[in-house]
N, C-alpha and C positions, 0 to 999 in steps of 0.2 A: 681777142677773138676767141669765141668759145665753140667747141665742136661737140656734137652729140653722137654716141654709140650706143646701140641697143642689140642686145643678143638674148639668147635663153640663158646663157651663163656669162657672167663676167668673173674672170679669174685673175686674182692678184698674185703676181709673180710667175716667172717662168724657169723655177728651178725643178728639180727632179720629181717632187710630188705633183706640182702643177702641171707639168708635161705629162706623167703619168695619167692624171685625171682626165685631161683633154684628149690623150690617146684613146681611152676607154670610151669617152664620149662619142668621139668620131666613129669609132668601131661598133658601138652598140645601140646608138640612136641617131635621130637625123637632126639633133639640135645644133645650133650655130652658136660660137663662143667668141667673147672678146677677151684677150689676154693683155693685161696692163703690167709693164715691167719696168723697174726703175734703171736696169742696165741697158747697155746698147745692144746686147745680145742675149739669146736665151742661155740658161745654164746655172741660174742662181748663184750660190755662194761659191761654186766653181769658178766664176769669172774674176774673184779676187783672191783665190787660194794661191798658196806658194806654188811655183811651177814645179817643183820636185814633189809635191804631194800626189799620192796614189790612192786608188780604192784599197780599202782594208778587207774586201770581200772579192770573190771572183767576179770579173766583168759580166759574165753571163746572167748573173743575178741582180743587175742593177739596169736601170734605165726604165723604157718604156715596153710594153708587151709586144708592139708590132714591129720593133727595129732592134735587131741584136747590137749590142755594143762590143761584145767580144767575138772573136772566132773560135771559141770552144777549143782553144790550145793550151797544151802544157808548156809552161817555161822550161826551156832546156838548160838554164843556168842561172846563176845569181842566187840572192837570198830567197827567192820564191821558186827555185828549181824543184821540178816533180809536181807543181801545184797548177791549178788553173791561172790563166793570166789575169794580172791586175792592171786596169786601165791608168794611164798617167792623167795628170790635170789637163795636159794639151789635148788628149784623147777624148776626155769627157767634154771639154768645151767644143771641140769639132763635131761630136757625136749630136749633143743638143741643137747646135746649128743645123745639122743635116736633118735632123727630124722636123724642125721648123720649115726649113726649105723644101724637103723632098716630100713631106707627108701633110704637114699641118696647113700650110698656105696654099698649095695646090688643091686641096679639098674644096676650095671656096667658101667653106664654113667657118674658118678662124680668120679673125682681124687681130693683128698683133701690133701692140703699141709700145714699142721699146723707148727708152728715155722718157718715161711717163711715171710720175710718183702718184700712187694712190693716197688720197687725202683722207676721206671718209664719207660716208653717206651718199656714194655715188659720184663723187667729185674727185678729179684727179687734175694734175698739172704737168704740162710738158716741161722736162728739166731744161732744156735748151732755150727755149721761146718764151717759156712761163705762160704760155697760153692755157686756158681753163679747159678741162675736158668734163663733160657729163656723161656718166655711165648709167644705162638702165639694163637691169636683170629682168627678163620676164620670168624666169623661174628662180634663179638664186645667185647670189654673190658667193663665191669660194675664195677664201683666203688661204692661199697657198704658202704664205709666210708666217703662219702661226707659230712655227718653232723658232723663227727669228733667229736663225743660225749665224753666229759670227766666226768667219773663218778667215778673217783678214790678218795680216801680220800683226799689227799692235795687239789685237785680241788674243792671239796665240801667245805673244809675250807675255801679257798679263796672266793668262790661264796658267802657263808654267810657272811663273813666279808664285802665284797664289797656291798652286798645287804643291809646290817645294815647301810651302810654309805649313801645309796642313797634313803631310804624310810623313810618317815615320818610316824610315828605310829599313826594310827587314835584312838581317845578316844571317847566313846560315847557322843554324843551331840556335837561335834565339827562343828564349822561353817567353811566354805571355807576358810575364813580369817585367823581363828586359825591354821588351817592345814598349810597354806601358810608361816605363821610367825614361826611355829615350823620348817618346811623345810629350811627355810633360815638360821636357827641356827645350822643345821646338818654340821658336818665337811666335806669337799670335795664337797659341793654344791654350 
């Protein structure tokens, strides 16, 4: 079975960049949007990130313009003591679900297609049923996955492994010559 969806904008992905784009479209235009996402819930790479991963920037500076992620509070203890709060992975996942549930869908201008993988040229496929989906953008297709972030556990392990191979550790008091010599001795360099 094939379904057809038409909107002013077809947005591929429901991660931070896509959600920010759609939030702006809803606030500044009267356009309608179809969001196609391979995950079962919005949040992009935060859906598969390690549970202990946190933002590396204050929560107040992340997310969509219309909905605060953080509470503009200072962490009273821990490694982030005295600084603005950093959202956890769970908080980020809940935040993007809340934006979709409380703002996007009630607007009546957003159609959300979770568990749907965009193929190309206006074609997508439902992951669970394998049904084909035709997508028509009256104005533009927007690829929110263009950075193609990989934050899953296996990719992180590979990145750390490769990072260790390419980086010469600095030791206090090292001269540039000592660093160059150690760099030459690293495997794979």
